C-alpha positions in Angstrom: 0.1 -0.1 0.0 1.4 3.2 -0.8 4.0 2.1 -3.5 4.0 3.7 -6.8 4.8 1.9 -9.8 6.1 3.5 -13.1 6.9 2.0 -16.5 9.6 -0.7 -16.7 9.6 -1.2 -13.1 10.0 -5.1 -12.5 7.1 -6.4 -10.2 8.4 -10.0 -10.2 9.7 -12.8 -12.0 8.1 -15.8 -13.5 9.9 -19.0 -13.7 9.0 -22.4 -15.3 9.7 -25.3 -13.3 9.4 -28.0 -16.0 13.0 -27.6 -16.8 16.0 -25.1 -16.2 18.5 -24.0 -18.9 22.0 -23.8 -17.8 24.4 -21.7 -19.6 27.8 -23.5 -19.9 31.0 -22.2 -21.2 33.6 -24.5 -22.7 36.8 -23.8 -24.7 36.2 -23.2 -28.4 38.5 -26.2 -29.3 36.7 -28.5 -27.3 33.3 -27.8 -28.7 33.7 -30.1 -31.8 34.0 -32.9 -29.2 30.5 -32.6 -28.0 27.1 -32.7 -29.6 25.4 -29.4 -29.6 22.0 -29.6 -31.6 20.0 -27.1 -32.9 16.8 -28.9 -31.9 16.6 -31.9 -29.8 19.0 -33.7 -27.3 22.7 -33.6 -27.6 25.5 -34.7 -25.5 24.7 -36.0 -21.8 25.5 -33.4 -19.2 26.2 -34.0 -15.5 25.9 -31.1 -13.0 26.8 -30.7 -9.4 27.3 -28.4 -6.7 30.3 -29.4 -4.4 29.6 -26.9 -1.9 25.8 -27.3 -1.3 25.0 -31.0 -2.1 26.1 -34.2 -0.5 29.1 -36.0 -1.9 28.4 -37.9 -5.2 24.9 -36.1 -5.6 24.5 -35.1 -9.4 21.8 -34.3 -11.7 21.7 -35.2 -15.4 20.6 -33.4 -18.5 21.6 -32.8 -21.9 23.0 -30.1 -24.2 20.1 -28.4 -26.2 21.7 -25.6 -28.1 24.2 -23.0 -28.6 23.9 -19.3 -27.7 25.9 -18.5 -30.9 28.3 -16.0 -29.2 31.3 -16.3 -27.4 31.8 -14.9 -23.9 33.6 -11.5 -24.4 35.9 -12.0 -21.4 36.8 -15.6 -21.3 36.4 -16.0 -25.3 34.8 -19.4 -24.6 31.9 -20.9 -26.4 28.5 -20.6 -24.8 26.0 -23.5 -24.9 22.8 -24.4 -23.1 22.2 -27.6 -21.0 18.8 -28.6 -20.0 18.0 -30.2 -16.7 14.4 -31.7 -16.5 12.4 -31.3 -13.2 15.0 -29.0 -11.6 13.1 -28.7 -8.3 13.1 -32.3 -7.9 9.3 -32.4 -7.7 8.6 -35.6 -9.6 8.3 -38.8 -7.5 11.4 -40.3 -9.6 13.5 -37.3 -8.5 12.5 -36.8 -4.8 16.1 -37.9 -3.6 17.8 -35.6 -6.0 19.0 -32.1 -5.0 17.0 -29.0 -6.4 18.5 -26.6 -8.6 18.6 -22.9 -7.4 18.4 -20.1 -10.0 21.8 -18.2 -9.9 23.9 -21.0 -8.2 27.3 -22.0 -9.7 27.6 -25.5 -10.9 30.2 -27.8 -12.0 29.5 -29.4 -15.4 30.7 -32.6 -16.9 29.9 -33.1 -20.8 30.0 -36.5 -22.3 32.2 -36.1 -25.3 32.4 -38.2 -28.6 34.4 -41.3 -28.8 37.9 -41.0 -30.2 39.1 -43.9 -32.2 42.6 -45.3 -33.0 44.5 -42.9 -30.5 47.0 -43.2 -27.9 46.3 -41.5 -24.7 49.5 -40.1 -23.2 50.2 -38.1 -20.0 50.4 -34.6 -21.5 53.5 -34.0 -19.5 55.2 -36.6 -21.8 54.5 -34.8 -25.0 57.4 -32.2 -25.2 57.8 -28.9 -26.8 56.9 -28.7 -30.4 54.6 -32.0 -30.2 57.4 -34.6 -29.8 57.7 -37.6 -27.6 60.9 -39.4 -26.6 60.8 -42.8 -27.3 63.4 -45.8 -26.3 64.3 -47.5 -29.5 66.8 -50.5 -28.6 68.4 -48.4 -25.8 68.6 -45.2 -28.0 66.7 -41.9 -27.6 64.5 -41.3 -30.6 62.8 -37.8 -30.8 59.6 -38.6 -32.4 57.2 -36.0 -33.8 53.5 -36.8 -33.1 50.1 -35.5 -34.2 48.1 -34.5 -31.1 44.2 -34.7 -32.0 43.4 -32.9 -28.6 44.5 -32.4 -25.0 42.6 -32.3 -21.9 43.7 -31.5 -18.4 45.6 -34.7 -17.9 46.2 -36.3 -21.3 47.1 -35.7 -24.9 45.3 -38.0 -27.6 48.0 -38.9 -30.4 46.9 -40.0 -33.8 50.2 -40.2 -35.5 53.8 -40.9 -34.7 53.6 -43.7 -32.1 53.2 -47.4 -32.7 51.8 -50.1 -30.2 54.8 -51.4 -28.0 57.0 -48.0 -28.1 58.5 -47.4 -24.9 58.1 -43.7 -23.8 60.9 -41.9 -21.9 59.1 -40.3 -18.9 62.1 -39.0 -17.0 63.5 -35.7 -17.7 67.0 -35.7 -19.5 69.9 -33.5 -19.1 71.0 -34.3 -22.8 68.3 -34.4 -25.5 70.1 -35.7 -28.6 68.4 -37.9 -31.0 70.4 -41.3 -30.7 71.7 -40.6 -27.2 72.4 -43.9 -25.0 69.4 -44.7 -22.6 69.6 -46.8 -19.7 66.3 -48.6 -18.3 65.5 -48.4 -14.5 
């Protein structure tokens, strides 16, 4: 009583509770590894809130589209994930944590399967995309083709063969053909 409202004053917010859209940012070079449809369901998405939810509690959804613009500050691609029944009102989701608008979530997106690659600890791929290989007791500096990298691994498509022994220790003298000694 007594309040005055003028044009463009917000009076409230209406929110649908059937599904929430979560804006997710991912590095542009990783976007090609996930399915972002224009219509329908894409890659599976798992979300969690480490600070507010119990350990191992997650919610599952899927990618539903692209925003079509990079974040101007982070230069990351912006995509939308959809979580059905975000407030866990359905009987099947009663034991799931509800989503709260504005909360920060950790998002894991299932990527496409990579075939015919070697997964190697990314620390073992040296500068200029070379790998040190032990060939009959000699160091062979081997150029490789890296399909992509994640936080822990590099996925290599060319340059290595099954059975290659990778040199993982740092060497003081890095010369192709140098003698190596196995530990």
